[in-house]
C-alpha positions in Angstrom: 16.6 248.3 -31.5 16.3 248.5 -35.3 17.6 245.5 -37.1 16.8 246.3 -40.8 15.4 248.8 -43.2 12.4 248.4 -45.5 11.8 251.1 -48.1 8.3 251.2 -49.4 5.6 253.8 -50.3 2.9 251.4 -49.2 2.4 250.0 -45.7 4.3 246.8 -44.8 3.3 244.6 -41.9 6.4 243.7 -40.1 7.5 243.9 -36.5 8.5 247.2 -34.9 12.2 246.1 -35.1 12.2 247.1 -38.8 12.7 250.6 -39.9 9.9 251.1 -42.5 10.5 254.3 -44.5 9.3 255.8 -47.7 12.7 257.0 -49.0 16.2 255.4 -49.2 17.6 258.6 -47.6 15.8 257.9 -44.3 17.3 254.4 -43.8 19.8 253.6 -41.0 23.2 253.1 -42.6 24.8 249.7 -42.0 21.6 247.7 -41.7 20.3 245.3 -44.3 17.8 247.1 -46.6 14.9 245.9 -48.7 13.6 248.2 -51.4 10.0 247.5 -52.5 9.1 248.5 -56.1 10.4 247.6 -59.5 9.9 251.2 -60.8 12.3 252.5 -58.1 14.9 249.9 -58.9 14.7 250.6 -62.7 15.2 254.3 -62.1 18.0 254.2 -59.5 19.8 250.9 -60.3 19.9 250.6 -64.1 22.2 247.6 -64.1 20.1 245.4 -61.9 19.3 241.7 -62.5 15.6 241.0 -62.4 16.2 237.4 -61.5 18.7 238.1 -58.6 17.0 240.4 -56.2 20.2 241.1 -54.3 21.7 244.5 -55.4 24.7 244.4 -53.1 25.9 242.9 -49.9 23.2 244.4 -47.6 20.8 245.7 -50.3 17.8 243.7 -51.6 14.8 244.5 -53.7 11.4 243.0 -54.5 8.3 243.8 -56.4 5.3 245.8 -55.1 2.3 243.8 -54.1 0.5 245.2 -57.2 3.3 244.1 -59.5 3.9 240.5 -58.5 2.0 239.6 -55.3 3.5 236.0 -54.8 7.1 237.2 -55.1 6.4 240.3 -53.0 5.2 238.2 -50.0 7.8 235.5 -50.5 10.7 238.1 -50.6 9.5 240.0 -47.6 9.3 236.7 -45.6 12.7 235.6 -46.8 14.2 239.0 -46.0 12.8 238.9 -42.5 14.1 235.4 -41.9 17.6 236.3 -43.3 17.8 239.3 -41.0 16.8 237.3 -37.9 19.3 234.5 -38.7 22.1 237.1 -39.3 21.3 238.7 -36.0 21.3 235.5 -34.0 24.1 233.6 -35.6 26.7 234.8 -33.1 24.6 234.1 -30.0 26.0 231.3 -27.9 23.8 229.4 -25.4 25.1 227.4 -22.5 22.7 225.2 -20.5 23.2 225.4 -16.8 20.9 223.2 -14.6 20.3 225.1 -11.3 18.7 222.0 -9.7 22.0 220.1 -9.6 24.0 223.0 -8.1 23.8 224.4 -4.5 22.8 228.0 -3.9 26.4 229.2 -3.5 27.5 227.8 -6.8 24.5 229.3 -8.6 25.3 232.7 -7.2 29.0 232.4 -8.4 27.9 231.3 -11.8 25.4 234.2 -12.1 28.1 236.8 -11.1 30.5 235.3 -13.6 28.0 235.3 -16.4 26.8 238.8 -15.7 30.4 240.0 -15.7 30.9 238.4 -19.2 27.7 239.9 -20.5 28.7 243.4 -19.6 32.3 243.0 -20.8 31.6 241.3 -24.1 28.4 243.1 -25.2 24.7 242.3 -25.5 25.0 239.0 -27.4 24.8 236.8 -24.4 21.7 236.0 -22.4 21.2 234.7 -18.8 18.0 233.2 -17.6 17.1 230.9 -14.7 
């Protein structure tokens, strides 16, 4: 499952959950996107703000490693953290202690939880 796009001509070391591409045309629409490179931003977004590296709601930019290394690394880290927080903000966890329940109650709870998982989508997890 892809969770975000990163547009860069150079290699970027992030997890395989990120769609790392060389062109903005190859991105998955609807996902947060980070564009790496000041030259690309100057050319395609002439009214950008060099201080605010957020171009729009789901579109961010940062410098290349050769342009400003410290901001490059910091912005990639912040982007990855932001994407993971956005992805997990709607997940609800409920602690169920199987030690205090008998076997019959645990089986009923598991069926009820599995039914809710399949009905409400993949944002709920069940683990014993």
